[in-house]
N, C-alpha and C positions, 0 to 999 in steps of 0.2 A: 258779074264777077264770078269766076270759076273758083273751085275749091283750092287750086294751087295758088291763085292770086291771094286768097284770104289767108292761107298759110304763110305766104311770103310777107304779107302785110303785118301779121301778128309777129312773126320773127323779127322783122324790121323794127316793129314797135318795142319788142323786148330789148333789142340791142341798143335802141335809142335811149332807154332808161339806164343802161349800164354806164353812161357818161358820168364823170364825177360832178357832183352838185356843189354849189357854193354853200358856205356855212349858213348864211341867213336863209337860204332856200331850204336847207335841211332842217333848221330849227322851225321854219314855218310848217313844213310837212310833218314834222314829228309832233307838232302841236295838236293835231287831231287825235292822236293816240294818248297824249298826256292830259289834255283838257278835261276829259271826264273825271280825272283824278286830282283836279286842281286843288280842291279843298284839303285833301289829304297831303298833297305835295307841299302846300303852304305850311301845314302843320309839321311835316318832316323838316322843312327849312327852319321853322321857328324852334323846334325842339333841338335840332342840331346846333343852331346859333346859341341857344340858352345853355346847352351843355358846354359849348366852347367858351362862353362867358364865364360860367362857373369855374372852369379850368383856369381861366386867367385870374380869378380871385384868390386861388390857392397861395400864390406867393405872398399876397398881402396878409392872408390869415396866418401864415407861417412867420412872417415878420412880426406880427403882433404877439404871437406866442414866444418867439425868441427875445423880443424886447421885454416881455414880462419876466423871462428868466434871468435876464442880466440886470434888471431894475431892482425894485424894492422887494422883490419875492412875494408879490401879492398872489397867493395861491388861488383865491376865488376868481380873479381876473384871468389868471393862466388857465384854470379849468374851463372858464367860459370860452376862451379862445380855442381850446382843444375841442370842446363840444360844437363850436361853430364849424371847425374844420371837419369834424366827423359828419355834421349835418350837411355840409357842402358835398361831401363825397357821397352820402346817401341820396341826396337830391339828384346829383349828376347820374348816379347808377339808375335811379328810377327813370329819369329823362332818357338815358340811353336805351333802357329796356323798351320803353314806349316808342322811341324812335326806330328801333329794330322792328317792332311789330307793325307800325304804320308804314315803314319803308317796304317791308315785304308785301303788304296789302297793295300798295301802289305798284310795286314791281309785277306782282301777279296780275293785277288788272290790266296794266299796260302790255304785258307779255301776251295775255289773252287776245286783246284787240289787235295787236300786230300779227299774231299768228292767224287769227281769223281772216284778216285782209290778205295776208300772203297766200294762205291755203285756198281761199276763194279764187284768187288770180291763177294760182297754180293749176287748179282743176279746170279752169276755163281755157287753158292752153290747148292747141290742137294735139292730136295723137302723134303727129310727126315729131313734135318736140319731145314727148315722152319716150319715143322710140330711140331718139338719139341720146338721151340723158339717162344714166342709171338712177334708180330711185334713191339709193344710198347717197350718191353725190349731191342730188338736189336737196334732200333732207339735211345733209351735213352743211351745205351752204346756208340754208335757211336757219338752222339752229345756231351756227357761229355768227351769222349776221345779226340775229335777234339778240343774242347774248351780249355781243359787243356793244350794240345800241343800248341795251339796258344797263350794262356795266358803266358805260360812260355817263349816262344819265345820273346814276346814283353815285358815282365817284364824285361828280361835280356837286350834287345836292348834299351828300352826307360827309364829304371829306374836304373838298377844295374850298367851298364857300366858308365853312366854319373855320378852317385853318387861316384863311385871310382875316376873318374876324378876330380870331385868337391872337394873331400877330399884331393887329392894330390895338387891341385891348392891352396886350403885354407891353407894347411900346408906351402907351399912356400910363400904365402902371410903373414902368421903369422911370419915366420922367418925373413922376410924382414922388417916387422914393428918393432918387438922387439924380438930378439932371446932368451933373458933370460927369459922373460915372457912366451914365447912358450915352453921352456923346463919345466918350472913349470906346465903349463897347461897339457902337455903330461905326 
């Protein structure tokens, strides 16, 4: 096999990977980059879900506080409710701070593994490929692709999943407070 045949084969191989992948295929392929961070990623999900659950408890704590204001004016019970609401916010702030730290650790580790793989493949390409592509264009494509991948991963783990849990917990809280009003709202 001559040099031209090898270059043609590599270019064909590169173009064959530019076809769109199915979602399950992409998830399986991205697993090799995420799996080394699985413990931290599980903690990220748990912290995000916990912070979301605490956010869903706020309306119940506010209801307790307002009920005490309109009731018998029991100041100690009212102050306990306010202290509970403050404690909820402090705990949620601590969880969100830890979530941010762990999220960035997972993101940096995943980014490193993806870049390591991409750059090792990029450096193994033939000279002909590098002559036809500008360095800036290649690096720009790599950076945008990796950042898009990481942004999607962390949008799902830190925002979408907790938002769905918050919605479910809010619906449960609404129906516990007043089921008829909840039906009207929905």
